ZADRENBA-653624 format. One record per atom (N, C-alpha, C, O, CB): residue in one letter; x negated, y negated, z negated. Coordinates in steps of 0.05 Angstrom, whole numbers, plus 5000, padded with zeros to 4 digits. Atoms other than C-alpha are relative to their C-alpha. Glycine has a CB too. Layout:
! residues N
AXYZ;...
This chain:
! residues 171
M496649844992;M601704415466;M501349994974;M500650114954;M500050385011;S498750035017;S607004165426;S502650134999;S504550054987;S500049794999;S498449785010;S611004665425;S499750054973;S497650024960;S499650245013;K499549905021;K613904925368;K499050314990;K498950505006;K502649975000;L503549835002;L608505435324;L503750204987;L505850114976;L495549824965;V497849795017;V613606135302;V498050144994;V497050195016;V502850175016;L501049815003;L609106585274;L502050254992;L503950244976;L498149944986;L499949664993;L610307375287;L497950154980;L495550204980;L498950075037;P503449765016;P606807815232;P501350415013;P503650495018;P500249994934;D500349744986;D607008525259;D500350134960;D500750014939;D496150065027;A498749815018;A608109205210;A497549984978;A498249934955;A500850345014;G502550055014;G600609155177;G499649794987;G499049824963;G498150005014;P500350225013;P600108445163;P502650034980;P502249874961;P499949755019;L498750165016;L607108495123;L499150104975;L498949974954;L502949995004;I500749915026;I604809095078;I497750024990;I497350184972;I500750194997;T501350065018;T598708815064;T499349824979;T497849854959;T499250015007;L499150155014;L601108185041;L501950114981;L501850024958;L500949835014;A497549855033;A606908594995;A499050134987;A500150224967;A502550215002;Y501049755020;Y602109034969;Y498049734981;Y498049744956;Y497550355021;A502050185013;A597108404947;A502349814983;A501649684963;A497849805024;D497250205014;D604308024924;D499849775006;D500049584990;D500349984969;A501050274986;A602407504973;A500549975028;A498949955046;A497049985000;L498749974983;L607907505018;L500049685013;L499649615037;L502350144991;D498150344993;D610306705019;D496549875010;D496249645018;D502249744955;L502050244976;L602506525052;L501050015020;L500549805032;L496950035009;L499849914961;L605006785124;L502749634996;L504249585015;L502650565013;F499350244990;F608405975101;F498449774998;F499049535004;F502149964989;K501150315013;K603305545076;K499649835028;K500249605026;K496350024979;P500350144988;P601505355147;P502249865011;P501849705028;P498850085011;R498450225005;R608405065141;R501650105039;R503149945051;R497749624991;W499449744974;W610105595215;W502649944993;W503549804974;W498950384997;S496749855005;S617305805222;S498850305002;S496650385010;S503049935031;V501349785011;V616606455203;V503350215018;V505750155016;V499249974955;M497249854989;M621307075249;M498450205003;M496350255013;M501849915028;L501549724985;L621307765244;L501250045015;L503549955014;L499450254988;V499549854988;V622108135292;V500850275004;V498850415010;V499149975006;D498449915007;D627508685289;D498050284994;D497050384973;D502549975018;M502349735006;M623209305302;M499049984976;M499350144958;M497350015018;V502749845016;V617809135264;V501749924958;V500849964936;V495149735011;L498949955022;L622309025206;L501350314979;L501050404957;L501749845006;H499549615002;H625609775213;H497850104995;H497450204973;H500950185026;E503549795007;E618010075222;E499649914964;E498850074948;E496049815026;V502250005031;V616209695147;V502549974986;V502249784970;V497149704991;T498549915018;T623209865114;T501650255013;T503650294998;T501549784990;R499749824985;R625010455160;R500550284970;R502650374961;R497150005023;N501349775022;N622211015104;N499349954969;N497549784964;N497250075011;Q501250065026;Q621010975032;Q497350004989;Q496750224981;Q500950124986;T502450164991;T614210645026;T500549824961;T502249744946;T500849745040;P500250235036;P611010264951;P501149745005;P501949584989;P496249904985;T499250325004;T612709634995;T502350005019;T502849785028;T497649745007;S497450104994;S619409795030;S502549924990;S504649885002;S500550115010;K497350095009;K623909594980;K498449755002;K498949675025;K501650114969;K500850195013;K619808974956;K499849815039;K499949565037;K496850094975;L500350104965;L619208745049;L502650014999;L503349795006;L498450215028;A497350074993;A626908845048;A501049774986;A502249584996;A501750204995;K500050255009;K627008414993;K500049844993;K501349744974;K500149944999;W502150294983;W622807875019;W501849915021;W503349735016;W496450105018;A498750034975;A626007845085;A502449904997;A503649765014;A500150215015;K497150004997;K632507815056;K500549724988;K502149554996;K501750254984;S500550295026;S630907254999;S499849745022;S501449555022;S496050034977;K501250164992;K627206865047;K502549915027;K502349735043;K497050095005;K498750034977;K633006935094;K499049955031;K500349855049;K501349834994;L501350034970;L627906965157;L502550115045;L503650285059;L496550304991;P499649924969;P630206975230;P498950285002;P496950394993;P498249795022;L501449734980;L630507645272;L501149935016;L503349845019;L500350334996;V500549964973;V628007705338;V501550075015;V500050145033;V498650135004;A498049674980;A633408145379;A498150155012;A496050065003;A502649945031;T502549844981;T628608595423;T502750345009;T504250504997;T495750144966;R499149814976;R631409085481;R497250254983;R497450494986;R499349815045;T502349775014;T625109485441;T502250134968;T502650384967;T496049774985;F499949855024;F628009685374;F504450035009;F505550204996;F498449774964;Q497749874979;Q636209725420;Q499650165006;Q500750354995;Q500749925022;H500249764998;H633410195455;H498850204985;H499350434990;H499350015017;Y499749755012;Y630410545404;Y501650094987;Y501850334979;Y498550054988;Q497149885021;Q636610575364;Q502250245013;Q503550425003;Q502449694994;Q498849804990;Q639710895417;Q499250275004;Q500950455005;Q500649945017;V501149764998;V635711455426;V498250084971;V495950144970;V498349995027;Q501450085036;Q633811455347;Q499950385002;Q498050514996;Q503049774963;G500249764997;G636312185363;G499250295008;G499250524997;G500749985001;E500749874983;E634012485411;E496950164998;E494950024990;E500349825020;K502549925005;K628112945409;K497649895006;K496249784988;K499950185008;A502250294993;A622912545439;A498949734997;A497149615008;A500149945015;A499750295011;A623811935407;A497649834998;A496349844978;A501050024972;R501350185011;R619311425412;R498250004975;R498650204962;R501749864997;K501950125027;K614911245356;K499049724992;K499749514980;K497650115001;A502750185006;A609010915357;A499449805012;A500349865034;A497950105003;N500050244999;N607410235372;N502549804998;N502049564993;N498849995019;L498450154987;L614109965386;L500849774983;L502849644987;L502050145008;G500350245016;G613109455337;G499049725016;G499949505022;G498050074976;E501450214970;E608209105385;E501349915023;E501649695035;E497850135016;L499050004976;L611409305438;L502049834999;L501749635013;L500750245008;A498150385011;A618908785404;A497549795009;A497549635028;A500849934952;I501550324993;I612408315394;I500549905026;I501949705031;I496750014998;Q501150254998;Q609608225450;Q502249925024;Q501549785043;Q496449985006;E498550014987;E616808245484;E501349764996;E501849585012;E501150194999;A500350385006;A618607635443;A498049815022;A498049675043;A498149934964;M501950304980;M613107275462;M500249935029;M499549715038;M496650035000;N500750004972;N613707445537;N503149825006;N503849735029;N499350385017;A497650094995;A620907145521;A499649624989;A501149444996;A502350234982;F500750295015;F617506455478;F499449875039;F500449705055;F496150014969;A501850164971;A613306335546;A503650005024;A503049945047;A495950345020;I498150024978;I620006335591;I502849664982;I504849564992;I501950445006;E498750155010;E622805795542;E501049715008;E499249575017;E499050014984;Q501750435001;Q623704995548;Q501049864982;Q503549874979;Q500849735029;P502349834985;P620604845526;P499050274975;P499550354953;P496949735008;P501849715015;P616205435505;P498549884975;P497349674968;P497150175026;K500150025045;K615405575425;K496050215013;K494850385026;K504750394965;T503149845007;T608605785416;T500050264985;T501050224963;T498249814981;G499849745030;G608106535375;G496949984987;G495049905000;G500650435014;V502749845008;V602206735335;V501150254989;V503350284978;V498049834977;F498049745002;F603307445328;F495550144980;F493250194986;F502250215052;L502949845010;L598507715264;L500450274995;L502150414984;L498849894971;F500349725010;F596508305262;F497850084990;F496249934979;F500450165016;E501949895012;E592208845244;E498750234997;E497450334979;E500349974986;D500749754994;D591009415275;D498049865025;D498349665040;D502750235006;H502850004975;H583909485323;H500650075015;H498850005031;H497750145001;K498449904972;K587909785380;K501749645013;K502749605035;K503450324987;I497650194988;I591809095386;I497049704998;I497349465004;I504149974970;A501350174991;A585308725384;A498749965042;A498049805059;A498050054978;R500849954972;R583809005449;R500649845026;R500349635015;R500950215005;A500350204984;A584508595509;A501950145018;A502449985035;A497249925010;S498449914995;S589909105537;S502649914980;S504949984983;S499150235003;F496749995004;F594708835490;F500149695013;F498649515009;F501550054959;L499750384983;L596508155531;L501949864996;L504049985002;L500349955031;V498950225017;V599807535500;V500049875029;V498649935048;V498249854972;P499850264978;P602406925548;P497949854990;P496549914971;P502949805002;D502850125015;D597606385543;D501449754981;D500349544975;D497149845027;N499750205024;N602306005493;N500650134976;N502450044962;N502349795005;C498849725003;C602406685455;C497249934990;C495849825007;C501350255023;R501149985008;R597106695408;R499150264970;R499750194947;R500249805004;K500749845008;K594107395376;K497849924958;K496349724958;K498550115029;V501550085029;V590507295296;V500050324973;V501550484962;V502749664983;S499849735025;S588307835246;S500749834979;S500549584979;S496850214991;T499349995033;T590807865171;T496949764990;T496649534981;T499750454981;R502750105008;R583307745162;R499949605002;R500749424988;R497550175026;A499950344985;A582007045205;A502449864990;A502149624986;A500550005036;F499650295004;F588906815182;F499549874967;F499549644957;F503249955010;L501050085026;L586906855113;L497749864999;L497649664983;L499750214985;I501250275001;I581306505124;I500449745010;I499149555001;I498250025008;F498350104993;F584906125157;F501149744974;F500149514976;F501650245008;L497649985018;L589405915101;L496549894972;L496549694958;L502650445000;E500550075010;E583205935065;E498549594996;E498749384983;E499550235000;Q501250344982;Q579105325100;Q501449754989;Q500349574977;Q501049975039;K498250244998;K585204865095;K499549954969;K498749724962;K503550055012;G499250145026;G585804895017;G501450134988;G501450154963;G501049775001;W497649885012;W591805295015;W499350244989;W500750375004;W502150055019;L502049825006;L588105874984;L497750005004;L496249945022;L500250175007;E502450055013;E583005964935;E498550275009;E497250354990;E500249944966;S501449875011;S579906574959;S501950275016;S503350455006;S499649934966;A500049674983;A581207105028;A499050234983;A500550424982;A498050025029;A502149735005;A577007615000;A502750094975;A504650234978;A495649904985;E496950025027;E582107594932;E502850205016;E503750435014;E501849524996;V497249864982;V587907784976;V499250255014;V501050405021;V501349795025;E500849694977;E584408385017;E499350194974;E499750434974;E496349975029;R501049855020;R581308544940;R504050154981;R504850384978;R497449734978;R498749875015;R587708574899;R503450215024;R505850245017;R500649734973;A497549924984;A592308934963;A498550374991;A499650574983;A500449835044;L500149745000;L587009474962;L499750114974;L499850364972;L498050085016;L498749785004;L587609574899;L502050194986;L502250404973;L499050055001;A497449915001;A593709624897;A500650235010;A502250374998;A501449865009;G498849704993;G594310214937;G499349885023;G498950075038;G503350144994;R499250004967;R594009865008;R497150155015;R495150055006;R500649625015;T501249894995;T589510365050;T500449845042;T502149755057;T500850314985;F499649974965;F587710285127;F498950115016;F497150275014;F499949825014;S501949714978;S586510575190;S497849955004;S497449715008;S500650075031;S502949974990;S579010725205;S500149965039;S501650015057;S498950374988;L500949954967;L575810615275;L498850275001;L498250444985;L497549785013;R500749695004;R574011165305;R497849905038;R498449795059;R504050324999;F501750194976;F567511025352;F498750265012;F497350404997;F497349714988;P501449814980;P565111535408;P497450114978;P496350014959;P498949815034;P502549905012;P559612025391;P498149945014;P495950005007;P499850264994;
């Protein structure tokens, strides 16, 4: 694959890295980092412990924003009572990766995720794209020598107040 590598982080990894004061780790592999419009909106629309930090970071790094129909539609129906809000960031990332697949030459999208639901096979990505968990990404950085300890980043996020969604096992 000789196409350009683009890292597309979902909301979960952005929040975790913000809690750990480690957002700049996204640049360690020297891949392009882009934010999908819906994901940026998800992490900044409400007042949270990391929303201002994420907005400031995205602005200061002048990260390119990937515009999606998903976000455009969300903005159009925002005031409607039944407007869908769940999983729109993930849908927008899928949309962006599908667009990468038809570009010439195609870009390789690396989708950084944290939600266990995305790990399922039903979350499809084109052949030119990859989905990588936050933990796997941090371990990759550690193995390359770009990070002293992946576990330490996770620990800092937890100590700063990061909570993760829990897996629900069948009875």
